[in-house]
N, C-alpha and C positions, 0 to 999 in steps of 0.2 A: 085710873092712872093719871098722874099729874103731868104738867107741861115738861118738867125736867126729865121724867121717865120717858115721855114720848120722844123728846129730842135725842135721848141716848139710844132708844130703840132704832130710830131712823138712821142715826149715825152708825150704829153697829151694822145695820143692813147695807148701808152705802159702802162702808169699809169692807165688809165681807165680800160683796160682789166685786168691788174694785180689786181686791187682793186675789181672790180665787180665780177670777176669770180675766185678769188683766192681760195675760199673754195672748190668749185666743182672741179677746176683744180687740186688742191692738192690731193683730194681724188682719182680722176681718175689716176693720175700719180703714187701715192703711191701704190694703189691696183694693177696697171699694173706692177710695178717693182717687187712686191712680187710674182705676178702670174708667173713670169719667172721661179721661183723655185717651182712651185706647185707640180710637180711630186716628187721632193726631200722632200717636206714637208710631203706628204702622205707616202713616204718611211719611214720617221722618226716616223710618228704617228702609222703606221700599220706594225707590225712585219711580218705579213703574206706576205708582198710584198718583203721581203728581200731574195734574192737568195744567196745561199751559194757557187755557182760556177759562172764562167764567160764564159759560153758556147758561142762559136762563133755563129753568126746568121745562118751560113751554117750547123751547127750541131744540131740545135734545133729539139727535138723529137716531132714533131707535132702530129703524130699518137699516140704515147704513152700518150701524154697529153690528147688527146681526149678520149682515152679509160679509163684513170684514172678518169677523171671527170664523165664520163658516169657510171663508177662502183660505185663511191662514192655518186653521186647524180643522180640516175637513172630516177627520175621523172622530172628533170630540162631540159629545152630546151636550147641547146647550140646555141648561136647566132654567136659568132665569137671567134677566138683565136688571141691574139695580143702580139707582141714582142716589148718592148720599146727599143730605141737606147741605153739606159743605161744598161749595162750588169749586174749591181748589183740589178736590179729590175726583179722580177720573171716574168714568162710568165703569161699573164692575159687572162682569159677565161670569156667572158661576157655571162651570162645565165639568163633565166627567171625561176622563181620558179613556182610551181603549182598554187600559188595564184597571179600570174602575177606581181611579183616584180623583177626588174632587180638587179642582184648581180654581184660581181666580185669574181671569184675563181682564186686563185694563185697557180701555180705549178712550180716545178723546170724544167727549159727548157731542161736540159740534159736527164732526164728520166721520167718526168711527175709526179713525186711525189707531191701529193697535200699538199700544205703548209697551206691553210686556206681559209676562205671566208670573204669578207667584203661587206658592203652595197654599192650601186651604188653612193650615194651622199657622196662626200669626199671633201678634201680641194681644189682639182683642180676644181670641179664643183662649190664650194662655191665662190672661187676667180673669176672664169669665170663669174658667174652670177653677182657678185658684180661689177666687172670692166666693163663687156661688156654692161650690161643694168640696172645697179643700182638696181637689184632685182625687177625691174618693168617688166610689160609685154614687150616682145621683140619689138613689133611694136611701143612702146613708148620710152623705155629706150635706145635702140640701136641708133635711130636717135639723141637723146639728146647727148649721149656720142660721137658719131662720128662727130656731128656738131661742137663740141668743137675744132676740128682740125683747123677750119678756124680762130677763134680768136687766137689760139696758133701760127699759121703761121704768122698772121699779127703782133703779139707781137714779134716774132723772127725777122721779117724784120725791125720793128720799132727799136728794140734794136740795130741792126747792124748800122742803120742810126744815132742813138743817140751816139753810142760809136765810135768816129772818130778814124781811124787807129787802129781798134780793134785788129789786128794781133799782135800789139806790146805788148798787155797786157796778152798774153797767159801764161807767166811765171812771171807775176807781183804779188808779195806777198801782201795779204791784210794787211792794216795798222791797226792791232789790238790794237796798243798802243794809237790810237786816239779815238775820240768820236764814239759812237755807230753808228750814222748816216753815218759816213765816212767809218768805217770798214765793215759795212753791205753793203754799196754800192760797195766797192771793192770786197767783197765776192760774191755779186750778179753778178757782171760783169765777175769775174773769172769762176764761175760755169757755167755761160751762154756761155762763149767761149768754154769751154771744152765739154759741152753737146750740142752745137748748131747742130752738125752733126746728133745726134740722134733725136733732136727735129724735124729737117727737115724730117728725115726718118719716124718718128712716124706720123707726120702730113700728109705726102704723103699717107701712108698706111691707115690711118684713113679716109682721104678723099675718098680713094677707097672704104672702107667699107660703107661710106655714100652713094656713088654712087650706090653700090649694093643694099642698102636699098631702093633706089628710083627706082629700077627695072633694074639696069645695070649689073645684074649677068652674069657671063660667061655662055656659052652654056653648057648643061649637058655633062658629060664625055661620050665617045663612049661606047655603050652597045649593046649586042646582043638582038635579038627580044625576046628570051625566058629568060628574066631577072627576077629574083625573089629575095625577101629579107626574105623569111619565116624562121622560126626557125627550130630546129631539127625535128619537126613533119613532115616537108616536105622532110626529108631525107629518102632514101629507107630503108626498114627494115634491110637489111643486111649491111648497111653502117657502117664501123668500122675504127679504127685507121690505119689499113693496107690499106684500100681504100684511106684514106686521104693522106698517104705517097705516094701512087701511083699517086695521083692527083698532089702532090707537084713535083714529078719527071717529070711529063708531062709538068707542067708549066715551070720548069727550062729548059726543052728541047725547049719549044716554045720561051722563053725569057732567053737565057743564061746570067748568071751573076746576075740575080735578087736576091736581098737580101730580103727575104720575111719578112714583118712586120705584115701583117694581112691576115687572112683567114675568109671570110664571108661564113656562111653555110646556105643553103636554097635550093630552086628549082635549083638555079645556084650557083656553087662554085665560089667565087670571091677571087682570090689570088693577093694581092697587096704588093708592096715593093719598095725598093730603087734600082736605077740603075745608069745611068751616067748623067742624067739631073740634073742640079743644081737648088736649090731653088724651089723644088716642094715637095708636100706631097706624102706619099706612094701610094695614090690612082692614081697618075699620071702614074704609071707603073702597069698595071693590066693584068691578064689572066682570062678568063671566061671558065668554064667547065660545061658540062651537068652532074649533080650530079648522075644520074642513069647510064650513059654510059661512063662517064669521057671523052667524046669527047670535044675537044677544040672548042668553038664556038665564040671565039673572043679574041683579045689581042691588046694592044697598049703600046707605050713607051712615056715618057715625052717629048722627042724631036719631037714627031709627033703631039703634041697638037698645036692648033692655038695660036696666040699672046694673044687674050683675055683670054684664059685659063691659059697661062703661067703667065700673070700678076696676075690673081686671085690666082694661086698656090703660087706665091712668096710672097704674102701679109703677110700670117701668119708667115713663117720663119723669115722674115725681121722685123715684128712688135714685135715678142717675142724673137728673137735672138737665137733660138735653132738650127739653121742650122750648127753651128760649134761646137756642143757638149757643154761640160761644160765650156770651155774657153769663147766662145761667150756669153753664158748665164751669166757668171760672169761679163763680160764687160757690157752687157745690164743692169744688176741689178745695178751695181755701177753708171753708167751714168744715169740710170733711177732715182736713188736716188738724183743725182745732179739736175735733172730736178725738182724733188719734192722740193728740197731745194731752187731752183730758185723761185718757187711760194711762199714759206714761207718767204724768205728774201725780196722778192718784197713787200709783205704786210707789213713787219716790217719796211722797208724803208719808205713807205708811212705813216705809223703810227708815226714814229719819226719826219717826216716833218710836219705832221698835228699837233702834239703836240707842235712843235716849233712855228708854225703859231698862235696857240691858246695863247701860252705864250706871243708872241710878241704883239698880239692884246690886251691882258690884260695890258701889259706894256704901250702901247700907250694910252689906256683909263685912266690909272692911273699913271701919270708921277712920283709920289712920290715913286712908287714901282719899277720903271724901273730899277734902279740900283741893286735891290735885286734879279732879276730873273736870274736863271742860265739855259742856254740852253744846251740840250743834245749834 
């Protein structure tokens, strides 16, 4: 097969994927890009989430927050306390109502002042369901969404083969003064070049999610034998904020430097946070304590996890770009919108070419009108 035939083959593959899958691909890319700022969207929608102080993670009043929620909502079962990386978002307490509804209670991290309560379902959950499994059952929607990584990767490879010496076009301005078919092609190539690195990253992490759906999940995190996930009904009757603060002190003694992000309450206290390992979720650094005696019954750090777990932990931070705070999220959002534009402009290019072919066919069938046809 000669070079011309190779180019035509890659072009056909690229065009076919762009045409047949453009609608679904655009939807997935757009919702994924917006989901990068899901926490900020919720912060804008719900005043209860807005913290008036920027308390450092080391100074969060976990005990005072626990006591305040217990006092204001005595019949609620507290499941966990969670601190967002963004210091303008209040401390979140997940709790169950007496009628078994999950809710989010927001408190000031500095002193535990209750700011308000919101329902469990929010913009973050909505965008997650929309992007992750298209509002379908997980076992149907997730495989569909993650499988789209394969045609996306093929389309990326085909595009690089089609665009010869693509590195020369990184700063090439689209020729907007020319016909739509031309400037759309220029814009498509330019956005493709600038977003190609994220396309590759998104496809790799999505393929990993697909593998996990097929049963390739990482092994469970290390856990002590007496592991439990119960609500506050499993807590000792005398368990209080002071007890929780003591548990936090012991956890920090066990794992010095731990920046606590989550405390799970139940038969076993599970204290998780950030440490020194890169590209891991807070659960990668954990300390387990017996709730009754506050005896430390297990701990591990991100660096101690096996390769399979480290890959699994890195997938989410890389896929959604939150590993670098607001700066990386802005980059992921902008480049994600470039990716969305790629799908849209690709379809528009195909449409303009199709329209040109139709007009050309009409002209060939009616020679008298050939001179009157204007091509886009």
